[in-house]
MINUVEX-922006 format. One record per atom (N, C-alpha, C): z negated, y, x. Coordinates in steps of 0.05 Angstrom, whole numbers, padded with zeros to 5 digits, always signed. Layout:
<nodes>
ZYX...
</nodes>
This chain:
<nodes>
-00004-00025+00020+00002+00004+00000-00003+00022+00018+00015+00044+00013+00022+00070+00025-00004+00082+00030-00009+00098+00046-00034+00109+00048-00026+00144+00030+00004+00147+00031+00006+00172+00016+00014+00166-00016+00005+00149-00030+00005+00136-00055-00012+00155-00070-00003+00172-00082-00026+00185-00101-00036+00168-00117-00026+00154-00133-00031+00132-00154-00056+00112-00146-00061+00112-00121-00074+00090-00110-00102+00096-00117-00112+00124-00115-00135+00140-00113-00150+00130-00136-00174+00133-00138-00194+00128-00166-00199+00150-00175-00185+00151-00198-00192+00177-00224-00211+00181-00232-00221+00201-00238-00241+00217-00254-00231+00220-00285-00239+00226-00302-00234+00243-00324-00215+00273-00318-00229+00287-00296-00219+00312-00294-00196+00308-00274-00197+00287-00252-00176+00284-00236-00153+00276-00250-00156+00258-00275-00136+00250-00291-00119+00265-00307-00128+00293-00317-00120+00311-00333-00112+00333-00311-00117+00331-00286-00110+00356-00265-00074+00333-00257-00076+00307-00260-00056+00298-00242-00031+00295-00274-00039+00301-00294-00026+00301-00319-00016+00327-00326-00032+00343-00311-00032+00369-00322+00003+00383-00319+00009+00384-00295+00035+00394-00292+00060+00377-00308+00060+00350-00318+00071+00351-00332+00071+00357-00365+00044+00357-00369+00045+00379-00391+00058+00397-00394+00047+00410-00374+00066+00443-00372+00092+00447-00369+00096+00425-00357+00126+00414-00354+00137+00415-00383+00127+00392-00396+00147+00385-00423+00144+00412-00446+00119+00429-00437+00118+00452-00461+00135+00468-00449+00139+00473-00428+00149+00492-00417+00184+00486-00426+00193+00463-00426+00223+00454-00439+00219+00462-00466+00195+00459-00482+00203+00465-00514+00204+00492-00522+00193+00508-00501+00184+00540-00499+00215+00550-00497+00224+00539-00471+00249+00550-00470+00276+00541-00482+00271+00521-00504+00289+00511-00523+00280+00536-00547+00258+00535-00548+00249+00559-00575+00259+00586-00564+00254+00588-00540+00271+00622-00537+00291+00620-00540+00312+00600-00529+00334+00601-00536+00348+00609-00573+00328+00591-00585+00337+00597-00615+00314+00627-00622+00304+00635-00612+00293+00669-00620+00316+00692-00612+00325+00678-00584+00351+00697-00577+00379+00701-00601+00378+00670-00605+00409+00668-00621+00392+00675-00652+00379+00673-00662+00365+00685-00686+00369+00709-00688+00354+00725-00670+00355+00756-00671+00382+00765-00660+00395+00759-00641+00423+00772-00633+00447+00762-00647+00442+00743-00654+00471+00733-00667+00469+00729-00689+00447+00717-00705+00433+00711-00729+00423+00687-00741+00413+00683-00760+00398+00660-00768+00421+00637-00783+00443+00648-00785+00473+00628-00786+00473+00617-00763+00477+00626-00737+00481+00620-00717+00457+00593-00708+00431+00605-00713+00409+00586-00715+00410+00557-00728+00420+00562-00753+00426+00533-00764+00449+00525-00753+00473+00536-00741+00498+00524-00732+00490+00506-00712+00473+00516-00688+00466+00508-00670+00446+00479-00667+00435+00480-00690+00407+00461-00698+00435+00434-00709+00451+00447-00723+00471+00419-00730+00476+00395-00707+00484+00405-00687+00486+00394-00667+00458+00375-00657+00435+00388-00653+00418+00374-00647+00413+00338-00639+00422+00330-00662+00425+00299-00661+00440+00283-00638+00460+00301-00635+00478+00292-00608+00460+00295-00582+00444+00314-00576+00429+00322-00561+00398+00303-00565+00391+00295-00586+00373+00271-00579+00387+00246-00573+00405+00240-00582+00413+00218-00572+00421+00215-00532+00430+00241-00529+00428+00240-00500+00409+00235-00488+00385+00251-00501+00356+00241-00492+00342+00220-00493+00350+00205-00510+00342+00184-00519+00355+00155-00490+00378+00167-00486+00380+00145-00465+00370+00156-00445+00367+00177-00435+00360+00185-00405+00332+00179-00405+00311+00180-00429+00282+00177-00431+00281+00148-00422+00300+00133-00444+00302+00098-00437+00301+00098-00409+00322+00099-00397+00322+00089-00368+00293+00102-00346+00291+00124-00354+00268+00138-00337+00248+00128-00338+00237+00122-00367+00202+00114-00373+00210+00086-00369+00232+00068-00376+00233+00036-00375+00231+00030-00345+00250+00052-00332+00247+00047-00300+00222+00061-00286+00206+00076-00294+00188+00085-00285+00159+00068-00288+00162+00052-00309+00141+00028-00309+00146+00003-00292+00165+00001-00287+00176-00024-00267+00169-00010-00245+00173+00009-00236+00174+00026-00201+00146+00025-00193+00127+00032-00215+00098+00039-00213+00087+00013-00212+00094+00000-00221+00080-00029-00223+00089-00038-00195+00113-00043-00185+00122-00058-00157+00103-00038-00138+00099-00009-00138+00082+00003-00123+00056-00006-00118+00040-00010-00142+00018-00028-00139+00015-00056-00131+00034-00063-00137+00034-00091-00127+00036-00093-00089+00050-00062-00077+00049-00067-00062+00085-00072-00053+00100-00072-00065+00128-00075-00058+00147-00050-00059+00140-00033-00045+00142-00009-00037+00185-00004-00036+00191-00017-00015+00220-00020-00014+00237-00031-00040+00225-00048-00054+00239-00054-00074+00234-00034-00094+00217-00022-00101+00214+00002-00112+00226+00018-00114+00232+00028-00087+00259+00058-00085+00280+00040-00087+00290+00017-00083+00315+00013-00090+00327+00013-00127+00299+00007-00135+00299+00008-00163+00302+00031-00176+00286+00051-00164+00291+00076-00165+00315+00088-00166+00328+00085-00140+00359+00096-00135+00375+00087-00155+00374+00057-00160+00387+00046-00182+00388+00062-00210+00368+00062-00218+00363+00081-00245+00376+00108-00238+00371+00124-00223+00383+00148-00225+00416+00150-00218+00429+00128-00203+00453+00116-00200+00463+00118-00229+00455+00090-00246+00464+00095-00267+00458+00110-00287+00447+00129-00286+00432+00158-00308+00461+00167-00308+00469+00172-00278+00493+00190-00273+00518+00182-00282+00519+00150-00280+00548+00153-00292+00547+00143-00319+00527+00143-00331+00520+00139-00366+00528+00162-00380+00518+00185-00367+00517+00215-00366+00548+00221-00367+00559+00213-00349+00590+00225-00349+00609+00211-00374+00601+00189-00377+00615+00179-00400+00610+00183-00423+00588+00191-00434+00574+00206-00451+00580+00235-00458+00589+00252-00434+00601+00276-00440+00628+00275-00448+00646+00260-00436+00674+00252-00437+00676+00242-00467+00659+00226-00477+00663+00212-00506+00664+00235-00534+00637+00245-00519+00632+00270-00534+00656+00289-00541+00671+00301-00522+00685+00326-00516+00716+00309-00532+00716+00288-00524+00742+00277-00539+00744+00277-00571+00710+00269-00578+00709+00263-00606+00693+00287-00623+00689+00315-00609+00674+00332-00618+00677+00339-00650+00697+00340-00653+00705+00354-00677+00693+00333-00703+00706+00308-00705+00695+00292-00723+00667+00285-00724+00654+00282-00693+00628+00287-00693+00613+00305-00716+00622+00323-00710+00603+00353-00715+00607+00353-00755+00626+00340-00758+00638+00334-00784+00614+00318-00792+00622+00294-00784+00600+00269-00786+00570+00282-00795+00562+00300-00776+00532+00312-00775+00530+00327-00798+00554+00331-00817+00550+00356-00839+00547+00379-00837+00565+00389-00812+00563+00415-00806+00581+00434-00830+00570+00452-00840+00586+00474-00862+00605+00484-00851+00624+00492-00872+00648+00507-00854+00638+00528-00848+00618+00538-00851+00617+00569-00844+00596+00559-00817+00588+00542-00811+00573+00535-00789+00592+00525-00772+00618+00514-00767+00629+00498-00757+00638+00510-00729+00653+00539-00729+00659+00549-00706+00639+00551-00689+00617+00560-00700+00592+00567-00685+00582+00539-00659+00577+00519-00680+00570+00499-00676+00590+00485-00649+00618+00487-00660+00636+00470-00637+00634+00484-00614+00629+00513-00612+00630+00527-00587+00610+00524-00574+00578+00516-00583+00561+00513-00575+00553+00484-00558+00563+00472-00575+00562+00443-00562+00586+00427-00548+00613+00439-00548+00623+00432-00524+00621+00440-00503+00600+00467-00499+00591+00476-00472+00573+00450-00458+00548+00450-00482+00526+00426-00467+00537+00407-00468+00560+00397-00475+00564+00367-00470+00583+00365-00436+00595+00390-00431+00600+00391-00401+00579+00394-00380+00557+00396-00391+00533+00390-00376+00515+00377-00377+00528+00350-00392+00516+00326-00395+00502+00308-00370+00518+00311-00337+00513+00300-00324+00479+00315-00316+00486+00342-00314+00458+00352-00308+00437+00354-00327+00448+00349-00355+00419+00347-00372+00403+00315-00365+00422+00299-00362+00411+00261-00352+00387+00262-00323+00399+00273-00306+00390+00282-00285+00365+00286-00294+00366+00320-00301+00334+00332-00301+00316+00309-00327+00329+00298-00337+00308+00281-00360+00300+00260-00341+00311+00247-00330+00303+00227-00312+00285+00233-00289+00293+00255-00276+00271+00268-00249+00251+00277-00267+00245+00289-00287+00225+00297-00298+00203+00275-00301+00212+00255-00304+00198+00229-00310+00192+00218-00278+00210+00213-00261+00208+00197-00232+00184+00221-00214+00195+00244-00219+00179+00263-00205+00147+00254-00201+00137+00246-00229+00113+00243-00232+00099+00212-00218+00130+00195-00224+00120+00166-00216+00120+00164-00183+00130+00183-00170+00133+00188-00137+00107+00208-00134+00090+00215-00154+00068+00222-00144+00063+00254-00142+00086+00264-00148+00098+00293-00146+00097+00309-00172+00080+00314-00193+00077+00316-00216+00091+00351-00213+00069+00364-00192+00071+00393-00192+00096+00399-00178+00114+00389-00169+00144+00388-00165+00158+00391-00179+00158+00373-00205+00170+00366-00224+00166+00392-00240+00145+00404-00244+00135+00423-00257+00151+00452-00247+00144+00450-00222+00167+00474-00203+00191+00480-00214+00203+00453-00213+00232+00454-00213+00238+00461-00248+00226+00453-00257+00237+00449-00284+00235+00483-00301+00199+00490-00290+00198+00525-00297+00221+00535-00288+00237+00532-00258+00253+00553-00246+00282+00552-00263+00281+00521-00278+00307+00522-00298+00306+00535-00320+00276+00530-00329+00269+00545-00361+00268+00582-00356+00258+00588-00328+00269+00615-00324+00289+00632-00325+00313+00616-00312+00338+00620-00308+00352+00622-00335+00348+00599-00352+00353+00597-00378+00349+00619-00394+00329+00630-00396+00316+00656-00412+00328+00677-00397+00330+00687-00378+00337+00705-00364+00373+00708-00366+00382+00685-00365+00411+00684-00372+00419+00689-00411+00402+00675-00423+00397+00681-00455+00397+00709-00451+00377+00723-00447+00385+00760-00443+00401+00772-00446+00410+00763-00419+00443+00779-00411+00466+00773-00425+00475+00737-00429+00500+00733-00432+00495+00747-00473+00477+00739-00479+00473+00745-00516+00467+00782-00518+00459+00790-00505+00455+00817-00503+00476+00829-00492+00475+00841-00461+00494+00863-00457+00528+00859-00457+00528+00824-00449+00553+00811-00449+00565+00804-00473+00548+00800-00496+00561+00799-00522+00572+00761-00529+00559+00747-00517+00577+00721-00510+00566+00706-00534+00550+00709-00553+00535+00701-00572+00528+00664-00572+00535+00647-00582+00525+00620-00584+00537+00608-00549+00556+00615-00544+00573+00601-00521+00557+00621-00497+00548+00640-00494+00531+00646-00483+00499+00636-00475+00486+00626-00491+00469+00614-00499+00471+00581-00492+00494+00577-00493+00504+00539-00488+00497+00543-00462+00513+00568-00441+00518+00568-00417+00495+00563-00397+00477+00585-00411+00447+00591-00401+00423+00570-00402+00438+00551-00426+00418+00531-00429+00425+00503-00406+00455+00503-00398+00472+00484-00374+00458+00491-00352+00464+00524-00352+00455+00524-00319+00429+00519-00313+00415+00525-00338+00381+00510-00333+00384+00487-00328+00395+00468-00339+00388+00445-00334+00395+00432-00304+00414+00445-00290+00432+00441-00265+00400+00444-00240+00390+00473-00246+00368+00469-00222+00350+00447-00222+00335+00434-00241+00321+00411-00232+00334+00389-00226+00363+00387-00239+00380+00365-00231+00389+00361-00203+00397+00383-00193+00407+00396-00160+00385+00389-00143+00358+00401-00150+00334+00404-00138+00324+00371-00132+00318+00357-00154+00314+00326-00156+00333+00311-00129+00352+00314-00134+00375+00303-00114+00369+00309-00087+00371+00335-00080+00365+00347-00061+00339+00335-00040+00318+00337-00065+00284+00327-00053+00288+00295-00043+00305+00277-00063+00301+00244-00053+00326+00243-00039+00329+00255-00023+00351+00247-00008+00344+00229+00019+00320+00241+00026+00302+00230+00048+00277+00224+00046+00266+00208+00069+00243+00201+00060+00228+00236+00065+00205+00232+00051+00184+00258+00051+00157+00242+00044+00135+00261+00037+00110+00255+00035+00107+00243+00006+00124+00226-00006+00119+00215-00035+00132+00185-00027+00125+00176-00046+00125+00144-00048+00158+00140-00056+00169+00154-00060+00199+00152-00067+00224+00166-00058+00245+00156-00047+00267+00170-00035+00287+00149-00046+00315+00160-00039+00338+00150-00043+00341+00126-00025+00359+00099-00030+00357+00084-00001+00383+00066-00017+00395+00052-00006+00416+00026-00008+00405+00016-00026+00422-00001-00043+00416-00015-00062+00437-00025-00077+00427-00050-00092+00454-00071-00107+00439-00064-00134+00463-00060-00159+00459-00062-00187+00444-00086-00189+00414-00078-00192+00402-00101-00210+00406-00100-00241+00419-00119-00240+00424-00123-00271+00401-00128-00290+00384-00151-00278+00366-00160-00292+00338-00134-00290+00337-00120-00273+00317-00097-00280+00325-00082-00292+00348-00076-00294+00365-00057-00311+00355-00060-00345+00357-00083-00351+00357-00094-00376+00329-00098-00379+00312-00102-00361+00279-00095-00366+00272-00066-00374+00291-00048-00354+00278-00027-00358+00287-00014-00388+00315-00023-00396+00320-00013-00420+00298-00028-00444+00296-00052-00441+00282-00060-00465+00253-00048-00461+00242-00043-00434+00217-00035-00436+00216+00001-00447+00233+00018-00439+00240+00038-00449+00252+00040-00471+00252+00019-00491+00271+00017-00516+00247+00035-00538+00227+00032-00534+00214+00048-00552+00211+00081-00551+00213+00091-00532+00225+00120-00528+00256+00123-00531+00274+00106-00528+00299+00112-00538+00305+00109-00568+00282+00089-00583+00286+00089-00615+00278+00112-00623+00256+00125-00610+00239+00153-00624+00261+00177-00617+00274+00174-00592+00296+00195-00592+00323+00191-00616+00327+00164-00619+00347+00159-00637+00338+00165-00664+00312+00168-00668+00308+00163-00693+00309+00195-00698+00296+00208-00677+00294+00244-00678+00327+00258-00687+00350+00241-00680+00372+00250-00682+00380+00235-00711+00371+00218-00723+00376+00212-00756+00359+00229-00773+00338+00230-00765+00317+00251-00783+00328+00276-00785+00328+00285-00761+00348+00316-00758+00370+00319-00777+00380+00297-00773+00405+00297-00795+00403+00295-00819+00386+00278-00830+00373+00271-00849+00357+00303-00860+00342+00318-00844+00332+00345-00854+00357+00363-00857+00369+00363-00840+00391+00391-00841+00409+00382-00870+00418+00351-00880+00431+00351-00902+00411+00356-00924+00391+00351-00923+00371+00356-00945+00369+00381-00942+00356+00396-00934+00355+00428-00933+00373+00441-00935+00401+00434-00930+00426+00443-00939+00430+00442-00971+00421+00420-00974+00421+00412-01009+00400+00432-01023+00379+00429-01013+00359+00445-01022+00353+00475-01030+00366+00485-00998+00364+00512-00992+00387+00529-00980+00408+00516-00975+00433+00519-00963+00423+00529-00931+00444+00551-00921+00442+00553-00886+00417+00568-00891+00389+00575-00901+00371+00584-00891+00352+00570-00895+00354+00546-00910+00342+00522-00912+00341+00506-00879+00360+00501-00870+00371+00496-00848+00356+00514-00823+00359+00533-00828+00346+00551-00799+00317+00548-00816+00309+00542-00836+00279+00543-00835+00272+00520-00816+00280+00498-00820+00261+00471-00814+00273+00472-00785+00302+00487-00775+00297+00493-00746+00270+00499-00735+00268+00524-00748+00243+00535-00740+00212+00526-00740+00213+00504-00760+00186+00487-00762+00189+00460-00740+00210+00451-00735+00215+00434-00711+00206+00440-00684+00208+00479-00683+00204+00487-00662+00170+00479-00650+00151+00483-00681+00130+00476-00681+00125+00452-00666+00139+00432-00680+00131+00408-00667+00136+00398-00645+00164+00405-00640+00168+00413-00612+00147+00416-00585+00134+00436-00590+00110+00445-00575+00088+00429-00571+00080+00424-00600+00059+00401-00595+00065+00375-00593+00087+00363-00597+00088+00342-00589+00089+00334-00561+00108+00361-00553+00106+00361-00517+00084+00354-00507+00062+00369-00516+00028+00365-00502+00030+00336-00500+00038+00321-00527+00027+00286-00531+00042+00277-00502+00070+00286-00508+00089+00265-00494+00073+00275-00460+00074+00300-00454+00069+00306-00431+00048+00291-00420+00029+00291-00440+00001+00285-00424+00008+00246-00427+00018+00228-00446+00024+00205-00446+00047+00196-00422+00066+00212-00417+00082+00211-00386+00067+00208-00366+00050+00235-00368+00039+00235-00340+00026+00219-00332+00008+00195-00354-00011+00184-00348-00001+00147-00341+00022+00156-00352+00039+00125-00354+00039+00114-00326+00049+00123-00310+00047+00113-00279+00024+00105-00270-00002+00122-00277-00023+00107-00271-00033+00089-00278-00027+00086-00308-00034+00062-00326-00026+00032-00314+00003+00042-00304+00026+00024-00292+00014+00014-00276+00004+00027-00248-00005+00025-00226-00025+00012-00225-00048+00024-00234-00075+00002-00243-00071-00026-00256-00049-00023-00268-00052-00053-00287-00032-00065-00268-00008-00060-00246-00001-00072-00228-00023-00082-00209-00037-00066-00200-00061-00073-00181-00086-00086-00191-00089-00095-00219-00115-00112-00235-00133-00089-00229-00131-00065-00229-00162-00056-00228-00168-00047-00260-00182-00063-00264-00195-00068-00292-00213-00044-00301-00230-00033-00279-00247-00016-00285-00232+00017-00289-00210+00023-00270-00200+00035-00275-00187+00038-00296-00173+00019-00304-00162+00018-00330-00172+00021-00352-00193+00008-00356-00210+00024-00376-00224+00043-00381-00226+00067-00354-00238+00088-00352-00217+00107-00359-00186+00101-00353-00167+00116-00359-00162+00116-00397-00167+00092-00397-00157+00088-00430-00183+00102-00451-00206+00105-00441-00230+00122-00448-00221+00148-00453-00221+00162-00434-00207+00190-00428-00183+00193-00440-00170+00176-00444-00139+00184-00460-00140+00189-00496-00160+00166-00495-00173+00170-00532-00185+00194-00539-00204+00209-00513-00212+00223-00522-00198+00252-00526-00185+00256-00500-00158+00276-00501-00143+00279-00525-00132+00253-00532-00116+00256-00556-00125+00260-00576-00153+00255-00583-00161+00260-00608-00170+00293-00613-00181+00302-00589-00183+00330-00586-00160+00348-00594-00138+00336-00578-00116+00360-00578-00103+00354-00613-00105+00330-00623-00095+00331-00644-00107+00350-00671-00136+00351-00670-00153+00369-00684-00144+00399-00674-00151+00404-00650-00138+00431-00642-00103+00442-00645-00089+00424-00648-00060+00427-00656-00056+00435-00681-00070+00424-00703-00071+00429-00735-00084+00455-00728-00099+00463-00726-00105+00491-00734-00104+00513-00717-00088+00505-00698-00071+00525-00681-00050+00532-00694-00039+00517-00705-00007+00523-00714-00020+00532-00741-00038+00524-00760-00044+00547-00782-00047+00574-00778-00065+00585-00751-00071+00603-00744-00047+00626-00729-00026+00611-00724-00001+00628-00709+00023+00629-00727+00019+00612-00745+00050+00608-00760+00069+00626-00767+00049+00651-00782+00058+00676-00795+00067+00696-00763+00050+00695-00748+00066+00709-00729+00092+00710-00715+00087+00677-00702+00105+00666-00693+00140+00664-00708+00133+00666-00740+00157+00662-00756+00171+00688-00758+00151+00711-00756+00163+00737-00759+00180+00745-00734+00170+00732-00712+00191+00735-00683+00215+00722-00687+00219+00706-00704+00254+00686-00709+00265+00713-00731+00247+00714-00754+00261+00729-00778+00267+00756-00780+00250+00772-00761+00246+00798-00762+00228+00809-00785+00222+00797-00801+00199+00809-00818+00198+00785-00839+00173+00795-00866+00168+00774-00882+00187+00778-00901+00203+00795-00906+00222+00799-00929+00248+00776-00929+00246+00761-00907+00279+00741-00902+00271+00720-00917+00290+00708-00931+00291+00677-00943+00283+00662-00924+00290+00662-00905+00281+00642-00879+00252+00643-00878+00238+00664-00876+00211+00665-00879+00198+00654-00898+00203+00654-00929+00192+00654-00947+00191+00616-00954+00215+00607-00946+00220+00578-00949+00201+00566-00931+00193+00577-00908+00188+00569-00882+00159+00560-00898+00142+00587-00900+00119+00593-00904+00099+00575-00933+00133+00571-00952+00120+00548-00974+00113+00523-00964+00125+00512-00939+00120+00488-00941+00112+00476-00918+00104+00502-00893+00092+00490-00860+00063+00483-00869+00049+00492-00882+00020+00470-00888+00019+00447-00894+00037+00445-00915+00034+00411-00917+00052+00399-00889+00067+00407-00875+00081+00388-00850+00066+00392-00834+00047+00416-00832+00025+00407-00808+00006+00393-00808-00001+00375-00827-00014+00362-00831-00008+00329-00809+00022+00341-00812+00027+00310-00790+00019+00317-00757+00010+00340-00755+00003+00343-00727-00028+00334-00720-00033+00324-00743-00066+00312-00736-00059+00278-00727-00042+00263-00736-00032+00243-00731-00007+00224-00709+00009+00247-00700+00027+00241-00686+00018+00232-00656-00002+00246-00646-00010+00243-00622-00021+00214-00610-00031+00201-00633-00040+00171-00633-00013+00157-00630+00009+00161-00644+00024+00146-00647+00040+00149-00623+00053+00173-00607+00062+00179-00580+00045+00163-00556+00018+00169-00562+00002+00156-00533+00005+00128-00532+00005+00112-00560+00005+00086-00565+00034+00072-00553+00051+00085-00565+00077+00076-00554+00082+00079-00525+00075+00102-00518+00078+00097-00483+00056+00088-00464+00034+00076-00483+00015+00054-00465+00023+00029-00460+00043+00026-00490+00047-00007-00480+00072-00002-00467+00087+00012-00468+00114+00022-00445+00104+00014-00424+00077+00029-00411+00068+00026-00383+00061+00001-00376+00048-00011-00397+00044-00039-00389+00064-00059-00390+00091-00048-00391+00112-00064-00394+00112-00082-00415+00105-00071-00436+00105-00087-00471+00120-00070-00481+00156-00068-00479+00170-00055-00488+00179-00067-00524+00171-00089-00525+00170-00105-00549+00154-00087-00574+00128-00081-00562+00111-00074-00575+00107-00037-00582+00114-00032-00561+00124+00001-00554+00145+00007-00577+00173-00010-00572+00192-00007-00597+00186-00004-00626+00169-00025-00627+00156-00037-00661+00142-00009-00662+00124-00004-00658+00110+00023-00661+00130+00052-00660+00149+00052-00647+00170+00072-00656+00187+00068-00675+00197+00044-00677+00210+00037-00702+00197+00045-00728+00180+00034-00732+00157+00033-00753+00156+00061-00769+00144+00071-00745+00135+00103-00749+00162+00124-00750+00185+00118-00750+00211+00132-00748+00231+00123-00768+00245+00095-00755+00260+00091-00780+00254+00081-00795+00228+00070-00799+00226+00052-00827+00209+00075-00841+00184+00090-00832+00171+00105-00853+00182+00132-00853+00192+00144-00833+00200+00177-00833+00227+00179-00855+00249+00148-00836+00272+00152-00859+00263+00144-00888+00246+00129-00890+00240+00126-00919+00221+00137-00931+00207+00156-00925+00195+00187-00938+00213+00205-00945+00237+00211-00925+00254+00234-00925+00271+00228-00948+00280+00196-00958+00297+00190-00972+00285+00193-01003+00256+00178-01000+00247+00175-01027+00228+00198-01037+00217+00208-01018+00198+00236-01025+00212+00261-01047+00235+00273-01035+00248+00293-01041+00257+00279-01075+00260+00258-01083+00273+00244-01101+00248+00234-01123+00227+00234-01111+00202+00235-01129+00191+00265-01130+00187+00284-01112+00174+00304-01118+00188+00330-01115+00214+00328-01103+00230+00350-01101+00225+00370-01082+00230+00388-01074+00217+00415-01049+00199+00405-01044+00176+00396-01054+00149+00390-01039+00147+00357-01026+00157+00342-01044+00174+00324-01023+00182+00318-01000+00194+00340-00995+00212+00347-00973+00195+00352-00946+00176+00367-00957+00151+00378-00939+00134+00355-00929+00127+00335-00943+00109+00319-00951+00113+00295-00930+00140+00287-00924+00152+00267-00916+00145+00250-00882+00145+00283-00871+00136+00274-00843+00102+00270-00841+00081+00285-00854+00060+00281-00850+00053+00254-00860+00064+00239-00885+00064+00214-00890+00071+00193-00867+00094+00198-00858+00105+00176-00843+00086+00174-00818+00082+00197-00810+00057+00203-00783+00041+00183-00795+00018+00188-00818-00005+00177-00821+00009+00134-00820+00026+00132-00833+00031+00108-00841+00041+00093-00806+00045+00108-00794+00052+00101-00763+00030+00102-00749+00017+00116-00753-00011+00117-00741-00033+00095-00742-00027+00075-00774-00040+00054-00781-00026+00031-00766+00000+00033-00762+00016+00009-00739+00000+00016-00710-00002+00040-00706-00014+00040-00680-00032+00034-00668-00055+00038-00689-00084+00029-00682-00088-00004-00687-00067-00006-00708-00077-00035-00705-00061-00053-00677-00041-00045-00666-00035-00052-00638-00049-00049-00624-00066-00029-00618-00081-00015-00599-00110-00037-00602-00120-00047-00624-00142-00060-00625-00132-00088-00617-00109-00097-00621-00098-00125-00611-00089-00125-00586-00081-00101-00572-00081-00103-00538-00099-00101-00527-00128-00093-00531-00150-00092-00516-00160-00114-00504-00150-00142-00514-00165-00165-00495-00141-00174-00482-00116-00175-00489-00096-00184-00471-00094-00165-00453-00100-00139-00448-00093-00119-00425-00115-00111-00411-00137-00110-00430-00163-00108-00415-00176-00082-00413-00159-00064-00433-00159-00032-00421-00189-00026-00440-00198-00043-00453-00216-00034-00471-00237-00052-00484
</nodes>
């Protein structure tokens, strides 16, 4: 075991939080600069443009699904092998994961560009939204390789024991995006085209930084090395990361359904309203995702090393953190929603403001339950049990959320639209807790 491997040390509650904190901040920062994109688009181009760019979000979710699947699934394998003392094999797997991610991204971007118009039509883009959505999505697809690499490096920087570096390069990309947003949509008047270009350039910074950092050995556990395609390892990584892929594909499906449902009930203003509401969900889920992804390599390492006392201490610490954050997120969301909403809409007299305030108190209840579901799925991924992790994600999203989205509006109309997510998260939490109780004896984390 290498002396510079930061995963090998004994973690206290405070040191575990410090280790995960850069990843939490990084994920929150990523969600915030997506939100800043939305603010600039809404205020400088209009709420129609905001609703238009959201119509292509399912495509972004699909790309993220594949990137996170490779990153999280590969991370669990790499961290476990580091814990077992197999450093060179871990580096070969790391290099293979990055190379495959790059290859997949090129194919994804090319297919998306060729079939862009029928894809946007399938996603339900209205005639008023179509030219704006088309211009925005075409540019983002051209930056697919940078987006995939950024997604994978965000996870693997943590596995390499360098969460702070991952935060730094992600923050640099986010700041560049925000500055370019202001310039391109302000003085240059480039509209949604400028927003997409700014976002793509923001992706390039962490992508290029990751390539440059891992090109040669440094004071971390991982760097690029010679490798052969290990199909069994890739299949294991894909299976292990399947839950994260399922979660993001489900995000694409549920976002598509929300767009269509809100378009039916409230028109383009309704799509703008759900876009803003989902921004709140991005921020809070980013905290849970950042923490879960930040501690996952530690869990994988300790499980690989069979350090059961540490594994149990880490699980207890995570449980307390998740419960506290859940309550805090719910209360904070209710406290700040009016002020944040006014930033997007420019005032309380906007129809988008009225639609959002009508349903947000109901939607916000979901923040009490989603943290347990996100952590439980991530925990089993870290323990290399991709099947249980995928079942949790599949039940929470495809079964419960799609089910409530289709059923609740039929039963209760507009109120049912807003209740769909809280109900799905609550049902998902029941499944998650059941698996957490089941797994405590098998994996000895409790």
